C-alpha positions in Angstrom: -105.2 -58.7 5.1 -108.0 -59.8 7.4 -109.6 -56.3 7.4 -110.4 -56.6 3.7 -113.9 -55.9 2.3 -115.5 -59.3 2.3 -118.7 -58.2 0.6 -116.6 -57.0 -2.3 -114.5 -60.1 -2.2 -117.6 -62.3 -2.4 -118.8 -60.6 -5.5 -115.3 -60.8 -7.1 -115.1 -64.5 -6.4 -118.6 -65.2 -7.7 -117.7 -63.3 -10.9 -114.4 -65.1 -11.2 -116.0 -68.6 -10.9 -118.7 -67.7 -13.4 -116.1 -66.3 -15.9 -113.8 -69.3 -15.6 -116.6 -71.8 -16.2 -117.9 -69.8 -19.2 -114.4 -69.5 -20.6 -114.1 -73.3 -20.4 -117.3 -73.7 -22.4 -119.0 -75.3 -19.5 -122.4 -74.8 -17.9 -121.9 -75.1 -14.2 -120.0 -76.4 -11.2 -119.5 -79.5 -9.1 -118.1 -79.3 -5.6 -117.5 -81.8 -2.9 -119.4 -81.1 0.4 -117.3 -82.4 3.3 -119.1 -80.6 6.1 -116.1 -78.3 6.6 -115.7 -74.6 6.3 -113.7 -74.6 3.0 -116.2 -76.7 1.1 -119.1 -74.8 2.6 -117.7 -71.4 1.4 -116.9 -72.8 -2.0 -120.3 -74.4 -2.4 -122.1 -71.2 -1.5 -120.0 -69.1 -3.9 -120.7 -71.6 -6.7 -124.4 -71.5 -5.8 -124.4 -67.8 -6.2 -122.5 -68.1 -9.5 -124.7 -70.9 -10.9 -127.9 -71.2 -8.9 -129.4 -73.6 -11.5 -126.3 -75.5 -12.4 -124.3 -76.2 -9.2 -124.1 -79.7 -7.7 -122.8 -80.6 -4.3 -121.6 -84.2 -3.7 -121.5 -85.6 -0.2 -119.1 -88.5 -0.4 -118.7 -90.3 2.9 -116.1 -93.1 3.2 -115.9 -94.3 6.8 -116.4 -90.6 7.7 -117.7 -89.0 10.8 -121.5 -89.0 10.5 -121.6 -85.4 11.8 -119.8 -84.2 8.7 -122.5 -85.5 6.4 -125.1 -83.9 8.6 -123.4 -80.6 8.5 -123.0 -80.9 4.7 -126.7 -81.6 4.3 -127.6 -78.7 6.6 -125.5 -76.4 4.5 -127.0 -77.6 1.2 -130.5 -77.3 2.5 -130.0 -73.8 4.0 -128.4 -72.4 0.8 -130.6 -74.4 -1.6 -127.6 -76.3 -3.1 -128.7 -79.4 -5.2 -126.8 -82.3 -3.7 -126.4 -86.1 -3.8 -125.0 -88.5 -1.2 -122.8 -91.3 -2.5 -121.2 -93.6 0.1 -117.8 -94.8 -1.1 -117.1 -97.2 1.7 -117.9 -100.4 -0.3 -115.8 -99.2 -3.2 -112.9 -98.3 -0.8 -113.2 -101.8 0.7 -113.1 -103.5 -2.7 -110.1 -101.6 -3.9 -108.2 -102.1 -0.7 -109.0 -105.8 -0.7 -107.7 -106.0 -4.3 -104.4 -104.3 -3.6 -103.7 -105.4 0.0 -105.7 -108.6 0.4 -107.5 -107.1 3.4 -109.6 -104.1 4.1 -108.4 -103.1 7.6 -108.6 -99.4 8.3 -105.2 -98.1 9.6 -103.6 -94.7 10.1 -101.5 -95.2 7.0 -101.3 -92.3 4.4 -101.1 -94.8 1.5 -104.4 -96.1 2.6 -106.0 -92.9 3.7 -105.2 -91.1 0.5 -107.4 -93.6 -1.4 -110.4 -91.8 0.0 -109.8 -88.4 -1.6 -108.8 -90.0 -4.8 -112.1 -91.9 -5.0 -113.9 -88.7 -4.3 -112.0 -86.9 -7.1 -113.0 -89.7 -9.5 -116.6 -89.3 -8.5 -116.6 -85.5 -8.8 -115.1 -85.7 -12.3 -117.7 -88.3 -13.4 -120.5 -85.9 -12.5 -118.7 -82.9 -13.9 -118.3 -84.7 -17.2 -122.0 -85.7 -17.3 -123.1 -82.2 -16.5 -120.6 -80.3 -18.6 -119.3 -78.6 -15.5 -116.0 -77.8 -13.8 -114.8 -79.4 -10.6 -114.3 -76.6 -8.1 -111.6 -77.2 -5.5 -111.8 -76.2 -1.9 -108.1 -75.8 -1.1 -107.0 -72.5 0.5 -103.7 -70.7 0.4 -102.6 -72.1 3.7 -103.0 -75.7 2.5 -101.4 -74.9 -0.8 -98.4 -73.3 0.8 -97.4 -76.5 2.7 -98.9 -79.0 0.2 -101.5 -80.2 2.7 -103.7 -82.0 0.3 -103.7 -85.3 -1.6 -102.1 -85.2 -5.0 -104.7 -86.3 -7.6 -107.2 -86.3 -4.7 -108.6 -83.1 -3.3 -105.8 -81.4 -5.3 -107.3 -82.8 -8.5 -109.6 -79.9 -9.5 -110.2 -77.5 -12.4 -110.3 -74.2 -10.4 -109.5 -73.2 -6.8 -111.3 -70.0 -5.9 -110.0 -70.0 -2.3 -106.4 -70.5 -3.4 -105.3 -67.0 -2.5 -107.0 -66.8 0.9 -105.4 -68.1 4.1 -107.6 -70.1 6.5 -108.3 -67.1 8.7 -109.6 -65.2 5.7 -111.8 -68.1 4.7 -113.3 -67.9 8.2 -114.1 -64.2 7.7 -115.6 -64.9 4.3 -117.7 -67.7 5.8 -119.1 -65.2 8.3 -119.9 -62.8 5.5 -121.8 -65.6 3.7 -123.7 -66.6 6.7 -122.3 -70.1 7.0 -123.6 -71.9 10.1 -121.4 -71.3 13.2 -121.1 -75.0 13.9 -119.3 -75.4 10.6 -117.1 -72.3 11.1 -115.9 -73.3 14.5 -115.4 -77.1 14.1 -111.8 -78.3 14.1 -110.5 -78.5 10.5 -110.1 -82.1 9.3 -109.3 -83.9 6.1 -111.4 -86.8 7.3 -108.6 -89.3 6.6 -109.4 -91.3 9.8 -111.5 -91.1 12.9 -110.6 -88.2 15.1 -108.0 -86.8 12.7 -107.6 -83.0 12.7 -105.4 -80.9 10.5 -103.6 -79.1 13.3 -102.8 -82.2 15.2 -101.3 -83.8 12.1 -99.3 -80.8 11.1 -98.1 -80.0 14.6 -98.8 -76.2 14.1 -101.9 -74.1 14.2 -103.5 -72.3 11.3 -103.0 -69.1 13.3 -99.2 -69.7 13.3 -99.2 -70.8 9.6 -101.3 -67.9 8.4 -99.3 -65.4 10.4 -96.1 -66.6 8.8 -97.6 -66.6 5.3 -99.0 -63.0 5.7 -96.1 -61.4 7.7 -93.0 -63.7 7.3 -92.8 -63.8 11.1 -93.0 -66.9 13.2 -91.2 -68.9 15.9 -88.1 -70.6 14.4 -89.6 -74.1 14.7 -92.7 -73.0 12.9 -90.7 -71.4 10.1 -88.6 -74.5 9.8 -91.6 -76.8 9.6 -93.5 -74.6 7.1 -90.5 -74.3 4.8 -89.7 -78.0 5.0 -93.3 -78.9 4.0 -93.3 -76.2 1.3 -90.1 -77.6 -0.2 -91.0 -81.3 -0.1 -94.5 -80.8 -1.4 -93.8 -78.4 -4.3 -94.3 -81.2 -6.7 -98.0 -81.3 -5.9 -98.4 -77.9 -7.5 -96.2 -78.4 -10.5 -96.7 -80.2 -13.8 -94.9 -83.5 -14.1 -91.2 -82.9 -15.2 -90.4 -83.6 -18.8 -86.8 -84.1 -19.9 -85.3 -81.8 -22.4 -82.6 -83.1 -24.8 
């Protein structure tokens, strides 16, 4: 799969984004710029699809300052219109209201507030601009449910949804994404120092190989299938009883 024609793939994805937006009766795209590879690739594809109607939103919330710098560099290099909105104060106020304190802890219930605040902000701007919110989730993340339900999973379209992480890297090279962004450790930015692979306990190389070939060490297979099973609800509509 990694030896595919990435020039052709780029054109296909740009056309797909444009067609989906137009079919929805919208005028453009809104995408979150995290400073990571997935958002960088998505933003550049959206920029090619809608050079005059694509907005990137940089939404730090007690985030690594380097991530915002990388996001700005990407936006400047590819002429993506962007805005920076710091959500830390909003996060503090909400956490104080529901917890009575605003202490940052490595607790998923707390950490998941961040992507949900970002989702709310993205949809605000999408509504104002008659645009679609374009997701940055890739096939690897979707396979194991590695995203926040109603957070970074709350999107209108997901152009990278059929590409594993390693394919996204190859596409990033084709698009000319800065090397610093391509090589940085993937992170959801949930807390300081957090990385995807440390949290998952497997590498994207292992995950992608299993997705593409069905082959992996028994422990990797077991972990991937367990995550796939327990997180399927994230990709499904809410169950409705039938009588």
